[in-house]
A tleap script that builds the chain and sets N, CA, C and O, in Angstrom:
source leaprc.protein.ff14SB
mol = sequence {
  NMET PHE ALA TYR ASP TYR PRO ILE LEU GLY
  ALA PHE TRP THR ILE LEU TRP PHE PHE LEU
  PHE VAL ALA TRP LEU ILE ILE LEU PHE LYS
  VAL ILE PHE ASP ILE PHE ARG SER HIE ASP
  MET GLY GLY PHE ALA LYS ALA ALA TRP ALA
  LEU PHE VAL ILE ILE ILE PRO TRP LEU GLY
  VAL LEU VAL TYR LEU ILE ALA ARG GLY ARG
  GLY MET ALA GLU ARG ASP HIE GLN ALA ALA
  ALA LYS GLN GLN GLU ALA PHE ARG ALA TYR
  VAL GLN GLN THR ALA THR ALA GLY THR SER
  ALA SER VAL GLY ASP GLU LEU ASP LYS LEU
  ALA GLY LEU ARG ALA SER GLY VAL LEU THR
  ASP ALA GLU PHE GLU GLN GLN LYS ALA LYS
  LEU LEU CALA
}
set mol.1.N position { 126.468 170.480 218.062 }
set mol.1.CA position { 125.688 169.877 218.853 }
set mol.1.C position { 125.031 170.988 220.295 }
set mol.1.O position { 123.874 171.113 220.698 }
set mol.2.N position { 126.287 171.632 220.768 }
set mol.2.CA position { 125.995 172.373 221.685 }
set mol.2.C position { 124.839 173.423 221.492 }
set mol.2.O position { 124.068 173.651 222.423 }
set mol.3.N position { 124.727 174.035 220.331 }
set mol.3.CA position { 123.661 174.920 219.978 }
set mol.3.C position { 122.280 174.396 220.024 }
set mol.3.O position { 121.286 175.122 220.046 }
set mol.4.N position { 122.261 173.073 220.039 }
set mol.4.CA position { 120.849 172.452 219.869 }
set mol.4.C position { 120.346 172.039 221.309 }
set mol.4.O position { 119.187 171.719 221.573 }
set mol.5.N position { 121.559 172.107 222.331 }
set mol.5.CA position { 120.822 171.877 223.732 }
set mol.5.C position { 120.311 172.984 224.053 }
set mol.5.O position { 119.437 172.774 224.894 }
set mol.6.N position { 120.423 174.219 223.776 }
set mol.6.CA position { 119.992 175.336 223.947 }
set mol.6.C position { 119.079 176.014 222.570 }
set mol.6.O position { 119.609 176.569 221.607 }
set mol.7.N position { 117.521 175.799 222.773 }
set mol.7.CA position { 116.878 176.130 221.624 }
set mol.7.C position { 117.094 177.771 221.370 }
set mol.7.O position { 116.665 178.196 220.297 }
set mol.8.N position { 117.453 178.307 221.887 }
set mol.8.CA position { 117.629 180.204 221.555 }
set mol.8.C position { 119.029 180.004 220.957 }
set mol.8.O position { 119.109 180.590 219.877 }
set mol.9.N position { 119.965 179.477 221.247 }
set mol.9.CA position { 121.373 179.413 220.606 }
set mol.9.C position { 120.953 178.867 219.233 }
set mol.9.O position { 121.257 179.430 218.181 }
set mol.10.N position { 120.303 177.841 219.301 }
set mol.10.CA position { 119.837 177.166 217.794 }
set mol.10.C position { 119.383 177.980 216.852 }
set mol.10.O position { 119.913 178.084 215.746 }
set mol.11.N position { 118.308 178.651 217.251 }
set mol.11.CA position { 117.788 179.843 216.731 }
set mol.11.C position { 118.634 180.858 216.162 }
set mol.11.O position { 118.529 181.256 215.002 }
set mol.12.N position { 119.415 181.238 216.943 }
set mol.12.CA position { 120.507 182.291 216.727 }
set mol.12.C position { 121.517 181.827 215.498 }
set mol.12.O position { 121.871 182.506 214.534 }
set mol.13.N position { 121.826 180.637 215.785 }
set mol.13.CA position { 122.896 180.044 214.642 }
set mol.13.C position { 122.039 180.048 213.371 }
set mol.13.O position { 122.535 180.653 212.420 }
set mol.14.N position { 120.730 179.427 213.171 }
set mol.14.CA position { 119.876 179.429 212.271 }
set mol.14.C position { 119.695 180.648 211.389 }
set mol.14.O position { 119.853 180.776 210.175 }
set mol.15.N position { 119.328 181.497 212.309 }
set mol.15.CA position { 119.082 183.115 211.774 }
set mol.15.C position { 120.452 183.735 211.406 }
set mol.15.O position { 120.348 184.765 210.741 }
set mol.16.N position { 121.652 183.356 211.678 }
set mol.16.CA position { 122.686 183.791 211.321 }
set mol.16.C position { 123.260 183.412 210.098 }
set mol.16.O position { 123.930 184.160 209.385 }
set mol.17.N position { 122.952 182.080 209.834 }
set mol.17.CA position { 123.259 181.318 208.447 }
set mol.17.C position { 122.485 181.919 207.345 }
set mol.17.O position { 123.015 182.151 206.259 }
set mol.18.N position { 121.093 182.211 207.622 }
set mol.18.CA position { 120.203 182.449 206.949 }
set mol.18.C position { 120.665 183.851 206.332 }
set mol.18.O position { 120.731 183.927 205.105 }
set mol.19.N position { 121.049 185.176 207.260 }
set mol.19.CA position { 121.534 186.059 207.033 }
set mol.19.C position { 122.801 185.940 206.023 }
set mol.19.O position { 122.879 186.511 204.935 }
set mol.20.N position { 123.771 185.093 206.592 }
set mol.20.CA position { 124.687 185.011 205.595 }
set mol.20.C position { 124.720 184.551 204.152 }
set mol.20.O position { 125.533 184.848 203.276 }
set mol.21.N position { 123.581 183.706 204.090 }
set mol.21.CA position { 123.222 183.188 202.936 }
set mol.21.C position { 122.580 184.307 202.032 }
set mol.21.O position { 122.905 184.398 200.848 }
set mol.22.N position { 121.726 185.099 202.570 }
set mol.22.CA position { 121.060 186.357 201.924 }
set mol.22.C position { 122.305 187.040 201.390 }
set mol.22.O position { 122.622 187.066 200.201 }
set mol.23.N position { 122.930 187.551 202.321 }
set mol.23.CA position { 124.003 188.573 201.937 }
set mol.23.C position { 124.989 188.028 200.676 }
set mol.23.O position { 125.244 188.685 199.666 }
set mol.24.N position { 125.443 186.779 200.956 }
set mol.24.CA position { 126.125 186.284 200.023 }
set mol.24.C position { 125.453 186.299 198.612 }
set mol.24.O position { 126.042 186.609 197.577 }
set mol.25.N position { 124.006 185.883 198.713 }
set mol.25.CA position { 123.084 186.046 197.309 }
set mol.25.C position { 123.157 187.424 196.730 }
set mol.25.O position { 123.221 187.579 195.510 }
set mol.26.N position { 123.149 188.337 197.491 }
set mol.26.CA position { 123.329 189.813 197.538 }
set mol.26.C position { 124.446 190.273 196.510 }
set mol.26.O position { 124.319 190.815 195.413 }
set mol.27.N position { 125.589 189.883 197.214 }
set mol.27.CA position { 127.105 190.204 196.750 }
set mol.27.C position { 127.015 189.294 195.329 }
set mol.27.O position { 127.373 189.879 194.307 }
set mol.28.N position { 126.545 187.861 195.205 }
set mol.28.CA position { 126.915 187.112 194.200 }
set mol.28.C position { 126.148 187.983 192.920 }
set mol.28.O position { 126.783 188.310 191.917 }
set mol.29.N position { 125.061 188.223 193.059 }
set mol.29.CA position { 124.207 189.117 192.151 }
set mol.29.C position { 124.944 190.293 191.572 }
set mol.29.O position { 125.142 190.447 190.367 }
set mol.30.N position { 125.315 191.068 192.471 }
set mol.30.CA position { 126.183 192.272 192.161 }
set mol.30.C position { 127.194 192.106 191.454 }
set mol.30.O position { 127.585 192.825 190.534 }
set mol.31.N position { 127.728 190.995 191.927 }
set mol.31.CA position { 129.335 190.678 191.018 }
set mol.31.C position { 128.937 190.040 189.827 }
set mol.31.O position { 129.722 190.213 188.895 }
set mol.32.N position { 127.774 189.232 189.547 }
set mol.32.CA position { 127.605 188.814 188.421 }
set mol.32.C position { 127.312 190.080 187.486 }
set mol.32.O position { 128.045 190.325 186.528 }
set mol.33.N position { 126.275 190.820 187.789 }
set mol.33.CA position { 125.915 192.010 187.000 }
set mol.33.C position { 127.031 193.074 187.063 }
set mol.33.O position { 126.773 194.051 186.359 }
set mol.34.N position { 128.223 193.138 187.735 }
set mol.34.CA position { 129.471 193.566 187.390 }
set mol.34.C position { 130.362 192.999 186.231 }
set mol.34.O position { 131.025 193.655 185.428 }
set mol.35.N position { 130.256 191.876 186.303 }
set mol.35.CA position { 131.156 191.057 185.438 }
set mol.35.C position { 130.771 191.326 184.042 }
set mol.35.O position { 131.641 191.700 183.256 }
set mol.36.N position { 129.431 191.157 183.620 }
set mol.36.CA position { 129.026 191.357 182.356 }
set mol.36.C position { 128.783 192.750 182.029 }
set mol.36.O position { 128.683 193.035 180.836 }
set mol.37.N position { 128.668 193.687 182.928 }
set mol.37.CA position { 128.575 195.127 182.930 }
set mol.37.C position { 129.983 195.874 182.157 }
set mol.37.O position { 130.033 196.730 181.274 }
set mol.38.N position { 131.026 195.178 182.874 }
set mol.38.CA position { 132.466 195.577 182.579 }
set mol.38.C position { 132.932 195.557 181.159 }
set mol.38.O position { 132.809 194.577 180.424 }
set mol.39.N position { 133.552 196.858 180.767 }
set mol.39.CA position { 133.915 196.699 179.448 }
set mol.39.C position { 135.240 196.542 179.214 }
set mol.39.O position { 135.637 196.438 178.053 }
set mol.40.N position { 136.045 196.506 180.205 }
set mol.40.CA position { 137.643 196.342 180.052 }
set mol.40.C position { 137.844 195.104 180.101 }
set mol.40.O position { 139.037 194.800 180.079 }
set mol.41.N position { 136.950 194.068 180.174 }
set mol.41.CA position { 137.108 192.452 180.174 }
set mol.41.C position { 136.819 191.945 178.765 }
set mol.41.O position { 135.986 192.594 178.132 }
set mol.42.N position { 137.324 190.986 178.229 }
set mol.42.CA position { 136.972 190.231 176.984 }
set mol.42.C position { 136.072 189.278 177.449 }
set mol.42.O position { 135.838 189.147 178.650 }
set mol.43.N position { 135.462 188.485 176.429 }
set mol.43.CA position { 134.549 187.508 176.664 }
set mol.43.C position { 135.252 186.115 177.492 }
set mol.43.O position { 134.668 185.467 178.361 }
set mol.44.N position { 136.171 185.942 177.154 }
set mol.44.CA position { 136.923 184.640 177.734 }
set mol.44.C position { 136.956 185.133 179.466 }
set mol.44.O position { 136.480 184.355 180.293 }
set mol.45.N position { 137.550 186.470 179.914 }
set mol.45.CA position { 137.671 186.655 181.037 }
set mol.45.C position { 136.319 186.777 181.697 }
set mol.45.O position { 136.328 186.614 182.917 }
set mol.46.N position { 135.278 187.006 181.183 }
set mol.46.CA position { 134.031 187.271 181.884 }
set mol.46.C position { 133.530 185.762 181.997 }
set mol.46.O position { 132.788 185.493 182.942 }
set mol.47.N position { 133.805 184.991 181.304 }
set mol.47.CA position { 133.239 183.588 181.150 }
set mol.47.C position { 134.152 182.926 182.558 }
set mol.47.O position { 133.507 182.274 183.379 }
set mol.48.N position { 135.427 183.100 182.742 }
set mol.48.CA position { 136.262 182.604 183.688 }
set mol.48.C position { 135.776 183.339 185.082 }
set mol.48.O position { 135.563 182.570 186.019 }
set mol.49.N position { 135.634 184.361 185.253 }
set mol.49.CA position { 135.006 185.048 186.367 }
set mol.49.C position { 133.777 184.572 186.734 }
set mol.49.O position { 133.581 184.243 187.904 }
set mol.50.N position { 132.681 184.464 185.672 }
set mol.50.CA position { 131.562 183.827 186.148 }
set mol.50.C position { 131.667 182.508 186.570 }
set mol.50.O position { 130.746 182.141 187.299 }
set mol.51.N position { 132.494 181.727 186.329 }
set mol.51.CA position { 132.508 180.333 186.202 }
set mol.51.C position { 133.229 180.207 187.861 }
set mol.51.O position { 132.730 179.526 188.757 }
set mol.52.N position { 134.399 180.970 187.986 }
set mol.52.CA position { 135.019 180.952 189.081 }
set mol.52.C position { 134.107 181.512 190.475 }
set mol.52.O position { 134.215 181.060 191.615 }
set mol.53.N position { 133.350 182.428 190.104 }
set mol.53.CA position { 132.255 182.926 191.148 }
set mol.53.C position { 131.217 181.822 191.523 }
set mol.53.O position { 130.816 181.618 192.669 }
set mol.54.N position { 130.882 181.222 190.549 }
set mol.54.CA position { 129.498 180.232 190.702 }
set mol.54.C position { 129.992 178.707 191.294 }
set mol.54.O position { 129.327 177.938 191.987 }
set mol.55.N position { 131.245 178.550 190.837 }
set mol.55.CA position { 131.790 177.264 191.263 }
set mol.55.C position { 132.475 177.152 192.657 }
set mol.55.O position { 132.539 176.104 193.299 }
set mol.56.N position { 133.007 178.413 193.068 }
set mol.56.CA position { 133.712 178.352 194.403 }
set mol.56.C position { 133.105 179.476 194.685 }
set mol.56.O position { 133.621 180.531 194.315 }
set mol.57.N position { 131.825 179.474 195.434 }
set mol.57.CA position { 130.926 180.571 195.752 }
set mol.57.C position { 131.677 181.832 196.778 }
set mol.57.O position { 131.753 183.043 196.572 }
set mol.58.N position { 132.143 181.062 197.857 }
set mol.58.CA position { 132.581 182.185 198.784 }
set mol.58.C position { 133.703 182.502 198.340 }
set mol.58.O position { 133.798 183.692 198.039 }
set mol.59.N position { 134.489 181.952 198.204 }
set mol.59.CA position { 135.988 182.376 197.464 }
set mol.59.C position { 136.005 183.263 196.430 }
set mol.59.O position { 136.714 184.267 196.488 }
set mol.60.N position { 135.189 182.977 195.321 }
set mol.60.CA position { 135.193 183.461 194.106 }
set mol.60.C position { 134.793 184.757 194.386 }
set mol.60.O position { 135.517 185.667 193.983 }
set mol.61.N position { 133.455 185.103 195.195 }
set mol.61.CA position { 133.026 186.489 195.266 }
set mol.61.C position { 134.149 186.843 196.162 }
set mol.61.O position { 134.716 187.603 195.376 }
set mol.62.N position { 134.715 186.857 196.964 }
set mol.62.CA position { 135.711 187.536 197.900 }
set mol.62.C position { 136.632 187.911 197.210 }
set mol.62.O position { 136.941 189.102 197.268 }
set mol.63.N position { 137.356 187.016 196.344 }
set mol.63.CA position { 138.398 187.212 195.439 }
set mol.63.C position { 138.390 188.347 194.300 }
set mol.63.O position { 139.251 189.121 193.881 }
set mol.64.N position { 136.814 188.068 193.929 }
set mol.64.CA position { 136.492 189.279 192.844 }
set mol.64.C position { 136.503 190.772 193.436 }
set mol.64.O position { 136.956 191.817 192.969 }
set mol.65.N position { 135.804 190.469 194.697 }
set mol.65.CA position { 135.867 192.294 195.390 }
set mol.65.C position { 137.161 192.711 195.724 }
set mol.65.O position { 137.423 193.911 195.807 }
set mol.66.N position { 138.345 191.476 196.006 }
set mol.66.CA position { 139.527 192.213 196.427 }
set mol.66.C position { 140.131 192.590 194.979 }
set mol.66.O position { 140.729 193.666 194.936 }
set mol.67.N position { 140.061 191.941 193.951 }
set mol.67.CA position { 140.868 191.978 192.866 }
set mol.67.C position { 140.250 193.148 191.888 }
set mol.67.O position { 140.967 193.880 191.206 }
set mol.68.N position { 138.944 193.210 191.918 }
set mol.68.CA position { 138.098 194.279 191.058 }
set mol.68.C position { 137.172 195.132 191.923 }
set mol.68.O position { 136.105 195.327 191.341 }
set mol.69.N position { 137.230 195.604 192.923 }
set mol.69.CA position { 136.442 196.160 193.906 }
set mol.69.C position { 136.448 197.585 193.368 }
set mol.69.O position { 135.437 198.123 192.915 }
set mol.70.N position { 137.638 198.162 193.443 }
set mol.70.CA position { 137.577 199.370 192.913 }
set mol.70.C position { 136.826 200.020 191.415 }
set mol.70.O position { 136.146 201.039 191.297 }
set mol.71.N position { 137.228 199.037 190.393 }
set mol.71.CA position { 136.664 199.013 189.248 }
set mol.71.C position { 135.258 198.985 189.460 }
set mol.71.O position { 134.620 199.923 188.980 }
set mol.72.N position { 134.593 198.023 190.136 }
set mol.72.CA position { 133.216 197.807 190.410 }
set mol.72.C position { 132.578 199.210 191.069 }
set mol.72.O position { 131.473 199.587 190.678 }
set mol.73.N position { 133.209 199.861 191.937 }
set mol.73.CA position { 132.683 201.145 192.579 }
set mol.73.C position { 132.657 202.154 191.742 }
set mol.73.O position { 131.736 202.950 191.922 }
set mol.74.N position { 133.555 202.415 190.679 }
set mol.74.CA position { 133.875 203.371 189.802 }
set mol.74.C position { 132.595 202.835 188.654 }
set mol.74.O position { 131.818 203.756 188.403 }
set mol.75.N position { 132.373 201.948 188.171 }
set mol.75.CA position { 131.195 201.617 187.407 }
set mol.75.C position { 129.962 201.867 187.980 }
set mol.75.O position { 129.105 202.433 187.301 }
set mol.76.N position { 129.694 201.478 189.321 }
set mol.76.CA position { 128.311 201.955 190.071 }
set mol.76.C position { 128.228 203.343 189.896 }
set mol.76.O position { 127.241 203.850 189.362 }
set mol.77.N position { 129.343 204.112 190.368 }
set mol.77.CA position { 129.408 205.580 190.151 }
set mol.77.C position { 128.965 206.238 188.857 }
set mol.77.O position { 128.202 207.196 188.740 }
set mol.78.N position { 129.545 205.592 187.968 }
set mol.78.CA position { 129.534 206.145 186.641 }
set mol.78.C position { 127.933 205.865 186.048 }
set mol.78.O position { 127.321 206.655 185.328 }
set mol.79.N position { 127.411 204.517 186.548 }
set mol.79.CA position { 126.219 204.355 186.244 }
set mol.79.C position { 125.089 205.183 187.087 }
set mol.79.O position { 124.079 205.551 186.487 }
set mol.80.N position { 125.215 205.406 188.144 }
set mol.80.CA position { 124.434 206.406 188.891 }
set mol.80.C position { 124.393 207.948 188.458 }
set mol.80.O position { 123.428 208.698 188.611 }
set mol.81.N position { 125.643 208.276 187.881 }
set mol.81.CA position { 125.740 209.566 187.356 }
set mol.81.C position { 124.972 209.733 186.232 }
set mol.81.O position { 124.223 210.706 186.146 }
set mol.82.N position { 125.073 208.772 185.207 }
set mol.82.CA position { 124.239 208.566 183.875 }
set mol.82.C position { 122.773 208.791 184.211 }
set mol.82.O position { 121.962 209.586 183.738 }
set mol.83.N position { 122.658 207.862 185.167 }
set mol.83.CA position { 121.004 207.920 185.700 }
set mol.83.C position { 120.620 209.101 185.938 }
set mol.83.O position { 119.635 209.600 185.394 }
set mol.84.N position { 121.656 209.935 187.129 }
set mol.84.CA position { 121.174 211.363 187.521 }
set mol.84.C position { 121.050 212.440 186.174 }
set mol.84.O position { 120.102 213.222 186.111 }
set mol.85.N position { 121.814 212.404 185.408 }
set mol.85.CA position { 121.836 213.266 184.277 }
set mol.85.C position { 120.688 212.924 183.415 }
set mol.85.O position { 120.176 213.868 182.813 }
set mol.86.N position { 120.158 211.671 183.236 }
set mol.86.CA position { 119.103 211.373 182.535 }
set mol.86.C position { 117.872 211.803 183.029 }
set mol.86.O position { 116.976 212.153 182.261 }
set mol.87.N position { 117.721 211.809 184.478 }
set mol.87.CA position { 116.885 212.158 185.215 }
set mol.87.C position { 116.550 213.777 184.806 }
set mol.87.O position { 115.515 214.273 184.361 }
set mol.88.N position { 117.851 214.388 185.143 }
set mol.88.CA position { 117.734 215.898 185.320 }
set mol.88.C position { 117.108 216.333 183.789 }
set mol.88.O position { 116.156 217.111 183.737 }
set mol.89.N position { 117.741 215.747 182.501 }
set mol.89.CA position { 117.425 216.140 181.254 }
set mol.89.C position { 115.902 215.845 180.991 }
set mol.89.O position { 115.097 216.427 180.263 }
set mol.90.N position { 115.759 214.702 181.858 }
set mol.90.CA position { 113.968 214.592 181.532 }
set mol.90.C position { 113.110 215.644 182.105 }
set mol.90.O position { 112.122 216.143 181.566 }
set mol.91.N position { 113.666 215.957 183.408 }
set mol.91.CA position { 112.718 217.099 184.181 }
set mol.91.C position { 113.024 218.120 183.202 }
set mol.91.O position { 111.996 218.621 182.746 }
set mol.92.N position { 114.019 218.559 182.762 }
set mol.92.CA position { 114.042 220.257 182.316 }
set mol.92.C position { 113.400 219.859 180.972 }
set mol.92.O position { 112.877 220.822 180.412 }
set mol.93.N position { 113.328 218.980 180.475 }
set mol.93.CA position { 112.705 218.922 179.025 }
set mol.93.C position { 111.133 218.750 179.251 }
set mol.93.O position { 110.313 219.213 178.458 }
set mol.94.N position { 110.819 218.106 180.297 }
set mol.94.CA position { 109.184 218.204 180.713 }
set mol.94.C position { 108.848 219.607 181.240 }
set mol.94.O position { 107.648 219.861 181.130 }
set mol.95.N position { 109.569 220.554 181.766 }
set mol.95.CA position { 109.338 221.563 182.419 }
set mol.95.C position { 109.355 222.645 181.577 }
set mol.95.O position { 108.612 223.615 181.725 }
set mol.96.N position { 110.404 222.495 180.442 }
set mol.96.CA position { 110.461 223.543 179.555 }
set mol.96.C position { 109.106 223.258 178.133 }
set mol.96.O position { 108.662 224.123 177.379 }
set mol.97.N position { 108.831 222.145 178.163 }
set mol.97.CA position { 107.790 221.819 177.280 }
set mol.97.C position { 106.550 222.684 177.824 }
set mol.97.O position { 106.022 223.565 177.145 }
set mol.98.N position { 106.182 222.373 178.991 }
set mol.98.CA position { 105.008 223.111 179.461 }
set mol.98.C position { 105.158 224.457 179.677 }
set mol.98.O position { 104.116 225.111 179.711 }
set mol.99.N position { 106.170 225.015 179.826 }
set mol.99.CA position { 106.628 226.444 179.935 }
set mol.99.C position { 106.463 227.341 178.612 }
set mol.99.O position { 105.970 228.464 178.506 }
set mol.100.N position { 106.974 226.579 177.726 }
set mol.100.CA position { 106.833 227.143 176.162 }
set mol.100.C position { 105.188 227.036 175.678 }
set mol.100.O position { 104.733 227.805 174.831 }
set mol.101.N position { 104.664 226.358 176.097 }
set mol.101.CA position { 103.232 226.102 175.612 }
set mol.101.C position { 102.349 227.409 176.313 }
set mol.101.O position { 101.540 228.123 175.720 }
set mol.102.N position { 102.744 227.493 177.717 }
set mol.102.CA position { 102.044 228.391 178.352 }
set mol.102.C position { 102.329 229.708 177.874 }
set mol.102.O position { 101.400 230.491 177.675 }
set mol.103.N position { 103.776 230.102 177.625 }
set mol.103.CA position { 104.321 231.203 177.154 }
set mol.103.C position { 103.661 231.595 175.699 }
set mol.103.O position { 103.432 232.735 175.297 }
set mol.104.N position { 103.461 230.597 175.150 }
set mol.104.CA position { 102.911 230.740 173.477 }
set mol.104.C position { 101.455 231.593 173.762 }
set mol.104.O position { 101.060 232.669 173.314 }
set mol.105.N position { 100.891 230.696 174.637 }
set mol.105.CA position { 99.344 230.992 174.913 }
set mol.105.C position { 99.126 232.607 175.569 }
set mol.105.O position { 98.178 233.309 175.214 }
set mol.106.N position { 100.095 233.033 176.512 }
set mol.106.CA position { 99.977 234.281 177.160 }
set mol.106.C position { 100.504 235.400 176.105 }
set mol.106.O position { 100.199 236.587 176.215 }
set mol.107.N position { 101.265 234.927 175.152 }
set mol.107.CA position { 101.539 236.052 173.944 }
set mol.107.C position { 100.396 235.986 173.055 }
set mol.107.O position { 100.144 236.986 172.383 }
set mol.108.N position { 99.578 234.827 172.943 }
set mol.108.CA position { 98.655 235.175 171.955 }
set mol.108.C position { 97.383 235.955 172.800 }
set mol.108.O position { 96.734 236.770 172.144 }
set mol.109.N position { 97.089 235.782 173.919 }
set mol.109.CA position { 96.161 236.698 174.631 }
set mol.109.C position { 96.852 238.230 174.771 }
set mol.109.O position { 96.105 239.208 174.750 }
set mol.110.N position { 98.026 238.366 174.887 }
set mol.110.CA position { 98.510 239.679 174.889 }
set mol.110.C position { 98.469 240.453 173.178 }
set mol.110.O position { 98.581 241.659 172.959 }
set mol.111.N position { 98.331 239.656 172.418 }
set mol.111.CA position { 98.071 240.219 171.096 }
set mol.111.C position { 96.702 240.307 170.772 }
set mol.111.O position { 96.357 241.131 169.924 }
set mol.112.N position { 95.815 239.534 171.357 }
set mol.112.CA position { 94.364 239.510 171.268 }
set mol.112.C position { 94.053 240.926 172.032 }
set mol.112.O position { 93.203 241.572 171.418 }
set mol.113.N position { 94.394 241.383 172.880 }
set mol.113.CA position { 94.241 242.285 173.842 }
set mol.113.C position { 94.665 243.663 173.132 }
set mol.113.O position { 93.903 244.630 173.158 }
set mol.114.N position { 95.826 243.704 172.542 }
set mol.114.CA position { 96.456 244.846 171.784 }
set mol.114.C position { 95.339 244.841 170.365 }
set mol.114.O position { 94.686 245.843 170.077 }
set mol.115.N position { 95.282 243.875 169.772 }
set mol.115.CA position { 94.330 243.996 168.607 }
set mol.115.C position { 92.869 244.567 168.934 }
set mol.115.O position { 92.202 245.196 168.113 }
set mol.116.N position { 92.475 244.280 170.181 }
set mol.116.CA position { 91.055 244.669 170.474 }
set mol.116.C position { 91.159 246.310 171.321 }
set mol.116.O position { 90.139 246.846 171.754 }
set mol.117.N position { 92.347 246.862 171.433 }
set mol.117.CA position { 92.671 248.228 171.679 }
set mol.117.C position { 92.823 248.194 173.537 }
set mol.117.O position { 93.161 249.239 174.092 }
set mol.118.N position { 92.602 247.183 174.213 }
set mol.118.CA position { 93.154 247.347 175.675 }
set mol.118.C position { 94.479 247.710 175.875 }
set mol.118.O position { 94.759 248.567 176.713 }
set mol.119.N position { 95.284 247.188 175.238 }
set mol.119.CA position { 96.726 247.163 175.606 }
set mol.119.C position { 97.292 248.228 174.399 }
set mol.119.O position { 96.885 248.167 173.239 }
set mol.120.N position { 98.269 249.179 174.862 }
set mol.120.CA position { 98.983 249.977 173.716 }
set mol.120.C position { 100.223 249.302 173.205 }
set mol.120.O position { 100.675 248.341 173.827 }
set mol.121.N position { 100.773 249.720 172.169 }
set mol.121.CA position { 101.946 249.025 171.732 }
set mol.121.C position { 103.082 248.937 172.753 }
set mol.121.O position { 103.881 248.006 172.649 }
set mol.122.N position { 103.193 249.706 173.587 }
set mol.122.CA position { 104.355 249.782 174.433 }
set mol.122.C position { 103.878 249.063 175.747 }
set mol.122.O position { 104.774 248.778 176.542 }
set mol.123.N position { 102.910 248.815 176.000 }
set mol.123.CA position { 102.341 247.927 177.062 }
set mol.123.C position { 102.624 246.399 176.749 }
set mol.123.O position { 102.995 245.549 177.559 }
set mol.124.N position { 102.362 246.229 175.357 }
set mol.124.CA position { 102.153 244.948 174.843 }
set mol.124.C position { 103.684 244.544 174.979 }
set mol.124.O position { 103.972 243.545 175.638 }
set mol.125.N position { 104.745 245.364 174.318 }
set mol.125.CA position { 106.107 245.096 174.310 }
set mol.125.C position { 106.727 244.978 175.366 }
set mol.125.O position { 107.765 244.317 175.367 }
set mol.126.N position { 106.225 245.626 176.615 }
set mol.126.CA position { 106.701 245.541 177.994 }
set mol.126.C position { 106.149 244.080 178.572 }
set mol.126.O position { 106.912 243.295 179.135 }
set mol.127.N position { 104.854 243.830 178.384 }
set mol.127.CA position { 104.595 242.544 178.907 }
set mol.127.C position { 105.324 241.442 178.265 }
set mol.127.O position { 105.828 240.516 178.900 }
set mol.128.N position { 105.375 241.600 176.676 }
set mol.128.CA position { 106.126 240.488 175.937 }
set mol.128.C position { 107.402 240.121 176.622 }
set mol.128.O position { 107.726 238.964 176.894 }
set mol.129.N position { 108.161 241.285 176.903 }
set mol.129.CA position { 109.595 241.019 177.508 }
set mol.129.C position { 109.867 240.437 178.475 }
set mol.129.O position { 110.828 239.699 178.693 }
set mol.130.N position { 108.681 240.858 179.387 }
set mol.130.CA position { 108.676 240.058 180.778 }
set mol.130.C position { 108.491 238.566 180.625 }
set mol.130.O position { 109.176 237.757 181.251 }
set mol.131.N position { 107.458 238.201 179.696 }
set mol.131.CA position { 107.459 236.569 179.569 }
set mol.131.C position { 108.400 235.830 178.807 }
set mol.131.O position { 108.482 234.611 178.961 }
set mol.132.N position { 109.261 236.561 177.842 }
set mol.132.CA position { 110.134 236.175 177.261 }
set mol.132.C position { 111.496 235.745 178.058 }
set mol.132.O position { 112.268 234.818 177.812 }
set mol.133.N position { 111.539 236.879 179.258 }
set mol.133.CA position { 112.672 236.813 180.133 }
set mol.133.C position { 112.889 235.749 181.023 }
set mol.133.O position { 113.882 235.746 181.751 }
savepdb mol mol.pdb
quit
């Protein structure tokens, strides 16, 4: 009742409860995703944790974070490492695909210049070695 005698204090409490609710929702979804992402638990354990987290919301989330927080962090780290490796492989593949086509085009141009007599065989081999290096 005290908070509603002072409107600013009432607004503060409302904002505080709203942010606590949003924080709980974020943690709840993270925990639920982690429950189903975990490979070291069987189906019954996953169902039990999910029910516990949903039926007893605050306590369930806090107990899960205390009991399995370290494993949750390790799974997050492994997922981030896999995503980073996939990104690097994609970038490397894309960069290599673009480079090999341009190297092939350059070799064709050099072969044309050698065939037309503009380049000697020695100059052609020198430029070819540069491109392939």
